[in-house]
C-alpha positions as CSV (number, residue, x, y, z in Angstrom):
1,M,25.3,-81.9,68.3
2,I,25.0,-77.6,68.0
3,A,28.5,-77.9,70.1
4,K,30.3,-79.4,67.3
5,K,28.4,-76.9,65.2
6,Y,29.9,-73.9,67.2
7,I,33.2,-74.8,67.2
8,I,33.4,-75.1,63.6
9,L,31.7,-71.8,63.0
10,F,33.9,-70.6,65.2
11,S,36.9,-71.7,63.6
12,F,36.0,-70.9,60.4
13,S,34.5,-67.9,61.3
14,G,38.4,-67.3,62.3
15,M,40.1,-68.5,59.8
16,K,37.8,-66.9,57.1
17,G,38.5,-63.2,59.0
18,N,42.2,-63.8,59.7
19,L,42.5,-65.0,55.6
20,T,40.3,-61.8,53.4
21,E,40.8,-59.3,56.1
22,R,37.3,-58.9,56.5
23,R,36.1,-57.2,59.9
24,L,32.9,-59.1,60.9
25,A,35.2,-62.6,60.5
26,C,37.5,-61.3,62.8
27,F,34.7,-59.8,65.9
28,I,31.9,-63.3,64.9
29,S,35.4,-64.9,66.0
30,I,35.2,-63.4,68.6
31,A,32.5,-63.2,70.0
32,M,31.9,-66.5,70.3
33,G,35.3,-67.0,71.6
34,I,34.5,-65.2,74.4
35,T,31.5,-66.8,74.8
36,S,32.9,-70.0,74.6
37,I,35.1,-69.3,77.9
38,G,31.7,-68.1,79.6
39,G,29.6,-71.1,79.1
40,G,33.1,-73.3,80.4
41,L,33.4,-71.6,83.3
42,Y,29.6,-72.0,83.3
43,F,29.8,-76.1,83.7
44,V,33.2,-76.6,85.2
45,L,32.1,-73.5,88.1
46,W,28.3,-74.2,88.4
47,Q,28.8,-78.2,88.7
48,T,28.0,-79.7,91.4
49,Y,30.2,-82.4,90.8
50,V,33.1,-82.3,88.1
51,L,36.1,-84.9,87.9
52,M,39.9,-84.0,87.7
53,L,40.0,-84.6,84.3
54,E,37.0,-82.5,83.7
55,A,39.6,-80.3,85.2
56,I,42.6,-80.8,83.5
57,L,41.2,-80.7,79.6
58,F,38.7,-77.2,81.3
59,I,42.0,-75.9,81.8
60,I,43.5,-76.9,78.5
61,H,40.3,-76.0,76.5
62,M,40.7,-72.3,78.0
63,A,44.0,-72.0,76.9
64,L,44.0,-72.6,74.0
65,V,40.6,-70.8,73.2
66,V,42.0,-67.3,75.5
67,L,45.3,-68.0,73.0
68,E,42.9,-67.6,70.3
69,T,40.4,-65.0,71.2
70,I,43.8,-63.1,71.7
71,F,45.2,-64.1,68.4
72,G,41.8,-62.2,67.0
73,L,41.9,-59.6,69.3
74,V,45.3,-58.0,67.9
75,T,44.7,-59.7,64.5
76,F,41.2,-57.3,64.4
77,F,42.9,-54.1,66.1
78,A,45.7,-55.2,62.5
79,I,42.8,-55.0,60.6
80,Q,41.2,-52.0,61.6
81,K,44.4,-50.5,61.9
82,S,45.9,-51.1,57.9
83,L,41.8,-49.8,56.5
84,G,41.1,-46.8,58.1
85,P,38.2,-44.9,59.3
């Protein structure tokens, strides 16, 4: 249940930060993406028994989260550059 709320907040803050061009919302989305990557790595690398299906789903999940985080970084720096110091 907590993970579901985390994912919804992660996607929502990234979307709102992009649409409203707010730096804080983009930064929150980037920070949540990095923690999501760390949590996924923790579960796959340090679990005692990982199924092949879990490994495949993890790779797909990580690819999408990394892509979203990269786009978030690009958006954050574009907003930072357009707003100035």
